[in-house]
C-alpha positions, 0 to 999 in steps of 0.5 A: 277780545279777552287778553287770555283768549287773544294769547291762546289765539296768537299761539294757535296762529303762530303754531299753524304758520310754523307747522305749514312752513316746515311741512311745505319747505321740509325745514330740518336742522337734523337734515342740514347736519346730515347733508353737511356731514355726508355730502358737504352741502351747507344749503340747509344749514344756511337756511337755519342760520338765516332763521337765526339771523332774522330772529336775532335782528327782529328781536333786537329791533323789537327791544329797541322799538317796543316795551319788550324786554329780552331780560324778562325771558327764560333765557336771560333769567340770570342763572346759567345752567351750563351742565344741563346745556352741555349734557342735555344738548348733546343728548338732544342732538343725538336723540333727534338723529335717532328719532328722524328729527327734532321735536318740532319736526316730529310734530309736523310729521305727526300732523302729516300722518306719521305714526312714528312721529306720534310715538316720538311726541308722546315719549318726548312729553312723558320723559320731559315732564318726568325730568322736571316734575316727575321721577327724575326731578331729584336728579334734575335738581341735583344737576342744577346744584352741581352745574349752575351759577348766578351770572351777572351777564347772562347774555351778550347784550347785558355784557356789552351794556356792562362793558359800555358802562350802561345799566341795561341791555338796550340800546348797546346790546341790541345794536350789537345783536343787529351787527351780529345778524348782519354778519350772519346774513352776509355769510348766508347770502354769500353763496349764489346757489343758496339765493336760487333755492326759494324753499330754503329762503322762505323757510329761514325768513318765515321761521325767524319772523315767527320767533319775533311774533312770539316775543311780541305776542307774549310781551304785550298780552298778559297771561303768559304764566310762570314762564313770562315772556316767551316765544317758539319752543317745543320740549316743555310745551309738548309736555304741558300739552299732554298734561293739559289733555289729561288734567286740563280741568276745563281751563283755557290753554295758554300760548305754549299749549296752543303753539303745539296744537297749531303746529299739528293743525298747520302741518295737517292742512299743508300736507292735505293741500299738497297731497302729502298726507299719508299714514307712516308706520315703523319698518321693523322693531329696530326702527321702533327701538331707534325712534323710542330711544331718540324720543327719550333722549330728546325729552330728557335732554331737552328738559335739561338743556332748557329747549330744543333746536327751536327753543334754544336754537332760534328763540334763545339765540335771538336774545343772545343768551350765553346758555342758549349758545352753549346748548346749541353748540352741544346740540350740533355736536350731538347731532353730528355724532348721531349722524356718524353713529348711524353711518358707521355704527360707532359711538366714538371716532376710530382714531382720527378717521370717522369715515365709513369702513367696509362692513359698517352698518349703512346710513338708514335715514337716506338724506337727499344729496345736495343736488337732489330734492330736499327731504 
């Protein structure tokens, strides 16, 4: 098989497995933040951290045992765009709450028949491309100039290797990554209740493993394009998919575009098999405006931050990138502020209390309680 075809097939298969897994297990970081903020439940947060741990351990093992070099990835490019990570990550986190989920979650919802999600995906693609290559590109370049610097150690692995007197990342950095993954796994499985919830367990393990599969495919097969070695990420690939649909010119789609196509296909097949496929429209104009604003914030913020809850949150963290850690922290902060905004109607906390007051707007997302069904 032609290597370029093999890479496209790999993207399709990995995307399909991702879409089917998210559809069947209802994996969602936004839902995890809502559960934590509103009910104090950490169950879905543990699922996300399990995926991070599996991705981190698998990626560092891959670096030790194969020609894969994390330093060749986008996340360890040597330039730390801290301003984009902070501002863009916060925008993305807030936007994903307004839009009912992150980019990958909305791709899955779109595959399952949600017209809301299709609008979100379209607006994410347009706003992300407008940020990096369209009308907002001058502002993007200005922010890069103001808020970035060359980093001798762009990731924890390089820093550990440097402190140990080594000239590269492996094995010192990879061994440190394995230790961090072991610590995360210990915390995740410390809760006996979590071990009894198979959907969250399977979601964390499978999604983390798919990140490793993405690194393996793009490291060993040529044709990855300007991004070089990559793995699961969805903001700019969604924009590239729209561009390919409009002006592909018959060229073979690459890994990123086929990842998006596969995610839609996997979610569609899983929803049809489970009897969950249904057409979902907007409840009212307020619902439409909220989803539209959330999509634009995600597209613009995700482009600035260099990724999403999957791109920076799973793939980026698996390389131990400092920029990824900063972006994820900002996404979590923005997401928690978004949850509180929808709960109380306030953008900022009132004094030191951020709870709901009498007469405040009710929370419209209807997240599941920790003892109820996962949604």
